[in-house]
C-alpha positions as CSV (number, residue, x, y, z in Angstrom):
1,X,0.0,0.0,0.0
2,X,1.5,3.3,-1.0
3,X,1.8,6.3,1.3
4,X,-0.6,8.3,-1.0
5,X,-3.3,5.7,-0.9
6,X,-6.9,6.8,0.1
7,X,-6.7,4.8,3.2
8,X,-3.4,6.3,4.3
9,X,-4.7,9.8,3.6
10,X,-7.9,9.1,5.6
11,X,-6.0,7.9,8.5
12,X,-3.7,11.0,8.4
13,X,-6.7,13.3,8.3
14,X,-8.3,11.5,11.2
15,X,-5.1,11.8,13.3
16,X,-4.9,15.5,12.4
17,X,-8.5,16.0,13.5
18,X,-8.0,14.3,16.8
19,X,-4.9,16.5,17.3
20,X,-6.9,19.7,16.6
21,X,-9.7,18.4,19.0
22,X,-7.2,17.6,21.7
23,X,-5.6,21.1,21.4
24,X,-8.9,22.8,21.5
25,X,-9.8,20.9,24.6
26,X,-6.6,21.8,26.3
27,X,-7.1,25.4,25.4
28,X,-10.7,25.3,26.8
29,X,-9.7,23.6,30.1
30,X,-7.0,26.2,30.5
31,X,-9.5,29.0,29.9
32,X,-11.9,27.4,32.5
33,X,-9.1,27.1,35.0
34,X,-7.7,30.7,34.5
35,X,-11.1,32.4,34.6
36,X,-12.8,30.1,37.3
37,X,-13.3,31.3,40.8
38,X,-10.9,28.8,42.3
39,X,-7.9,30.1,40.4
40,X,-5.7,32.4,42.5
41,X,-5.6,36.1,41.7
42,X,-2.1,36.9,40.4
43,X,-0.3,40.0,39.7
44,X,2.5,42.3,40.9
45,X,3.0,45.8,42.2
46,X,5.9,48.1,42.4
47,X,6.8,48.6,46.1
48,X,9.8,50.9,47.2
49,X,11.4,50.3,43.8
50,X,11.0,46.5,43.9
51,X,8.5,44.4,42.2
52,X,6.3,42.3,44.5
53,X,4.5,39.2,42.9
54,X,1.4,37.8,44.5
55,X,-1.0,34.8,44.1
56,X,-3.9,35.3,46.2
57,X,-6.2,32.4,47.2
58,X,-9.8,32.4,46.1
59,X,-11.1,29.0,47.1
60,X,-10.7,26.9,50.4
61,X,-12.5,23.9,52.1
62,X,-15.0,24.9,54.8
63,X,-13.3,22.8,57.4
64,X,-10.3,25.0,57.7
65,X,-9.1,28.6,57.7
66,X,-7.8,30.0,54.4
67,X,-4.1,31.0,54.6
68,X,-3.2,34.1,52.6
69,X,0.3,34.5,51.7
70,X,2.6,37.0,49.9
71,X,6.3,36.9,49.4
72,X,8.6,39.1,51.6
73,X,10.7,41.9,50.2
74,X,13.2,43.7,52.6
75,X,11.3,46.9,52.2
76,X,8.1,45.6,53.6
77,X,8.1,46.3,57.3
78,X,4.5,45.3,58.0
79,X,1.5,43.6,56.1
80,X,-2.0,43.6,57.1
81,X,-5.0,41.4,55.9
82,X,-8.4,43.2,55.8
83,X,-11.6,41.1,55.2
84,X,-15.3,41.1,55.7
85,X,-18.2,39.0,54.8
86,X,-19.2,39.1,51.0
87,X,-22.4,41.0,50.2
88,X,-22.6,42.9,53.5
89,X,-21.7,46.3,54.8
90,X,-19.7,44.9,57.6
91,X,-16.6,46.9,58.8
92,X,-13.4,45.3,57.6
93,X,-11.6,43.3,60.2
94,X,-7.8,43.5,60.3
95,X,-5.3,40.8,60.9
96,X,-1.6,41.6,61.1
97,X,0.3,39.2,58.9
98,X,3.3,37.3,60.3
99,X,6.6,36.7,58.5
100,X,7.2,33.0,58.2
101,X,9.4,31.1,55.8
102,X,10.1,34.1,53.8
103,X,6.4,34.9,53.3
104,X,4.0,37.1,55.0
105,X,1.0,35.1,56.1
106,X,-2.3,35.5,57.9
107,X,-5.6,33.4,58.1
108,X,-9.1,34.1,56.8
109,X,-11.6,32.5,59.2
110,X,-13.3,29.3,57.9
111,X,-16.9,29.9,56.5
112,X,-19.9,27.5,55.9
113,X,-20.1,26.1,52.5
114,X,-20.8,28.7,49.8
115,X,-19.7,31.4,52.2
116,X,-17.5,34.2,50.7
117,X,-15.2,36.8,52.1
118,X,-14.0,40.0,50.5
119,X,-10.4,40.8,51.3
120,X,-7.3,43.0,50.4
121,X,-3.8,43.5,51.7
122,X,-1.9,46.5,52.7
123,X,1.9,46.6,52.7
124,X,3.8,49.2,54.7
125,X,7.4,50.4,54.5
126,X,9.1,53.2,56.4
127,X,7.6,55.8,54.0
128,X,5.0,54.0,51.8
129,X,1.8,52.1,52.0
130,X,0.4,50.0,49.0
131,X,-2.8,48.1,48.5
132,X,-3.3,44.7,46.9
133,X,-5.4,44.8,44.6
134,X,-4.3,48.4,43.9
135,X,-7.8,49.7,42.9
136,X,-9.5,50.8,46.1
137,X,-12.8,49.7,44.8
138,X,-11.7,46.0,44.1
139,X,-11.4,43.2,46.6
140,X,-10.3,39.5,46.2
141,X,-13.3,37.3,46.9
142,X,-12.8,33.9,48.3
143,X,-15.5,31.1,48.4
144,X,-15.5,28.2,50.7
145,X,-16.9,24.8,49.9
146,X,-17.3,21.5,51.7
147,X,-14.7,18.9,50.8
148,X,-15.6,16.8,47.7
149,X,-14.2,13.1,47.7
150,X,-11.7,12.4,45.0
151,X,-13.7,9.3,44.0
152,X,-16.5,11.6,42.9
153,X,-14.6,14.6,41.6
154,X,-11.9,12.9,39.4
155,X,-14.4,10.8,37.5
156,X,-16.6,14.0,37.0
157,X,-13.6,15.8,35.6
158,X,-12.5,12.9,33.4
159,X,-15.9,12.4,32.0
160,X,-16.4,16.1,31.2
161,X,-12.9,16.2,29.6
162,X,-13.6,13.1,27.4
163,X,-17.0,14.4,26.5
164,X,-15.5,17.7,25.1
165,X,-12.8,15.8,23.3
166,X,-15.3,13.4,21.6
167,X,-17.8,16.2,21.0
168,X,-15.2,18.4,19.2
169,X,-14.0,15.3,17.3
170,X,-17.6,14.6,16.2
171,X,-18.1,18.1,15.1
172,X,-14.9,18.0,13.0
173,X,-16.0,14.8,11.5
174,X,-19.3,16.4,10.4
175,X,-17.3,19.1,8.6
176,X,-14.4,17.1,7.1
177,X,-15.4,13.4,7.1
178,X,-18.8,12.9,5.5
179,X,-20.5,9.9,7.0
180,X,-18.2,9.7,10.1
181,X,-18.6,10.8,13.6
182,X,-21.7,8.6,14.8
183,X,-19.8,6.7,17.5
184,X,-18.3,10.0,18.9
185,X,-21.8,11.6,19.1
186,X,-23.0,8.8,21.3
187,X,-19.8,8.6,23.4
188,X,-20.2,12.4,24.0
189,X,-23.8,12.0,25.1
190,X,-22.9,9.1,27.3
191,X,-20.0,11.1,29.0
192,X,-22.2,14.1,29.4
193,X,-25.0,12.1,30.9
194,X,-22.6,10.4,33.4
195,X,-20.2,13.3,34.1
196,X,-22.5,16.2,33.8
197,X,-26.0,15.0,34.8
198,X,-25.2,12.3,37.3
199,X,-21.8,13.0,38.9
200,X,-22.1,16.8,38.5
201,X,-25.1,17.1,40.9
202,X,-23.3,14.7,43.4
203,X,-20.3,17.0,43.4
204,X,-22.6,20.1,43.8
205,X,-24.3,18.3,46.7
206,X,-20.9,17.6,48.4
207,X,-19.6,21.1,47.9
208,X,-22.6,23.2,48.5
209,X,-25.5,21.1,49.9
210,X,-27.7,21.0,46.8
211,X,-27.9,18.6,44.0
212,X,-29.1,21.1,41.3
213,X,-29.0,24.9,41.3
214,X,-29.5,25.7,37.7
215,X,-32.6,26.2,35.6
216,X,-35.4,25.7,36.5
217,X,-34.8,26.0,40.3
218,X,-31.9,28.3,40.3
219,X,-29.7,30.7,38.5
220,X,-26.4,28.6,38.6
221,X,-25.0,29.1,35.1
222,X,-22.8,25.9,35.3
223,X,-25.7,23.7,35.9
224,X,-27.8,25.4,33.3
225,X,-25.1,25.4,30.6
226,X,-24.5,21.7,31.3
227,X,-28.2,20.9,30.6
228,X,-28.2,23.1,27.5
229,X,-25.1,21.4,26.1
230,X,-26.6,17.9,27.0
231,X,-29.7,18.9,25.2
232,X,-27.8,19.8,22.0
233,X,-26.0,16.5,21.9
234,X,-29.1,14.5,22.7
235,X,-30.8,16.2,19.7
236,X,-27.8,15.4,17.5
237,X,-27.8,11.8,18.6
238,X,-31.5,11.5,17.8
239,X,-30.9,12.6,14.2
240,X,-27.7,10.6,13.8
241,X,-29.3,7.4,15.0
242,X,-27.6,4.0,15.5
243,X,-27.1,3.0,11.9
244,X,-27.6,4.1,8.3
245,X,-26.4,7.2,6.4
246,X,-25.7,10.4,8.4
247,X,-27.9,12.8,6.5
248,X,-27.2,16.5,6.1
249,X,-29.5,17.5,8.9
250,X,-27.7,15.2,11.3
251,X,-24.4,16.6,10.4
252,X,-25.6,20.1,10.8
253,X,-26.9,19.1,14.3
254,X,-23.5,17.8,15.1
255,X,-21.8,21.0,14.1
256,X,-24.4,23.1,16.1
257,X,-23.9,20.9,19.2
258,X,-20.1,21.4,18.9
259,X,-20.4,25.2,18.6
260,X,-22.9,25.1,21.5
261,X,-20.3,23.1,23.5
262,X,-17.5,25.6,22.7
263,X,-19.8,28.4,23.7
264,X,-20.6,26.8,27.0
265,X,-16.9,26.5,27.8
266,X,-16.2,30.2,27.0
267,X,-18.4,31.0,29.9
268,X,-16.3,31.0,33.1
269,X,-17.0,28.2,35.6
270,X,-19.4,28.8,38.6
271,X,-20.8,32.1,37.2
272,X,-23.9,33.0,39.3
273,X,-23.1,29.9,41.5
274,X,-24.0,29.2,45.1
275,X,-23.5,31.9,47.6
276,X,-24.2,32.1,51.3
277,X,-26.6,34.8,52.2
278,X,-25.3,36.3,55.4
279,X,-28.4,38.3,56.1
280,X,-30.4,35.1,56.3
281,X,-27.7,33.7,58.5
282,X,-27.9,36.6,60.9
283,X,-31.6,36.1,61.2
284,X,-31.0,32.6,62.5
285,X,-31.4,30.5,59.4
286,X,-29.2,27.5,59.3
287,X,-26.2,27.7,56.9
288,X,-27.4,24.9,54.6
289,X,-30.8,26.8,54.2
290,X,-29.2,30.2,53.6
291,X,-27.4,29.3,50.3
292,X,-28.8,31.1,47.2
293,X,-27.6,31.5,43.5
294,X,-27.2,34.3,41.2
């Protein structure tokens, strides 16, 4: 068989499409991680002529305090952590940061699941004070969650990863491999069903106490966009069927479902997600009953 045979050309094209799909998945996963609420807020400021880099924590388990750290520079004589409960008009509490292991560190008090704190840092030298974030109207927001067992979280993540990989590959097949992609459509739907509609709610229950907080019972966009994405692939699977020729309408549905999936992953994770209502908490409502979305 020559290197230019139709079969060889088809295999090369298939490999190329898998590579494209994999690269797109990595890009989407990176985007989700960078824009998600659990990714540390990174940056740098000029302080007494030196650059001070920081990566500030934005997610922690509810069973422990959150340790906020920033690297030490000789010009820093003191550092202070300021925090308050998110969504309230509370006065900011102040916590002096201690210098340990070449870092300034202080603890944010643990909060119930879905509890959030606004915080910022001030750095002092002999003749200067700087704020992080520098904009006085901005704060770092950290959200607390109950621990999620790895035996639930890891399969959920893997299933969602595989669903996106196979979904993108199915969409590319619809565009560049006429008649191909049926198996990928069904694998995508299966992985979305298990990872998104079965394991996803279990993860949500462990983390924030509710199985489902998206449409129609809440405003959590992560749950809602998972449902929309699943519906797109369910529709495509219905048109593709289990056998026979993949008609033009089915190929169009595969492409639409793929575009929909990409659009879903552009939206940052946990937008309008679970948030503890501190006003309800102050009124005596139990933390698990004071969680809302939006």
